[in-house]
Steps between C-alpha positions, in 0.01 A plus 500: 500500500247232597553132425259502207703773328827329594371172356398676179846655474655155553277365222625766258864429585460122472310535174784710355756254633314217329509685167868590533691301761813705426358808667660604823245557772577814694361476851593857591185671619301177472238439769614236750208267424555537126865410555409189704257379233720577199822349628328213680308406187811517284703298751233226517379524140584141408314354799208738450473415129508129584224546756285685247571245226406207718155650567398584144219296349483470120752781467876525472715749685655620173158606371428731792522864388772706669251717689340198662838336569622805689177519701504129582864516606431783742198324650681167538801676651276670756310178579810281532763733643326776696321397816341835581268511198181293505465275196163654418656845484771378260238341276272804508786739422616278213149494351480880531832538317372262231185709453711814467781371275370184336214428265140419590583136585816566703331536837322165468818330381709639787232408754474147359874433506545640849197304624662182366819583684335541840296178478 
């Protein structure tokens, strides 16, 4: 499984976890990169959410739809905690996920928030 597919799998797991935090995440058979992203994002969720919140303009964290929250969390986790992924790749992959799973404005929103974070 390539990183793009592993990232997409991590997105699906984190999205489900956001809907129902009581679910038990089974990592058996999970791709190693998916596992790193899922458990790293969950472990650092509070710090990641704070980082996202502090870079929102005219928007509150609570208003962000769950799809976009999960995508932003993955991208911020990669940018802040994983040294082997270029920031541009994390942003591009997040925008691609937003185009696939969000609405027509999701990609622009994700790009804008992540651009604010890297400034």
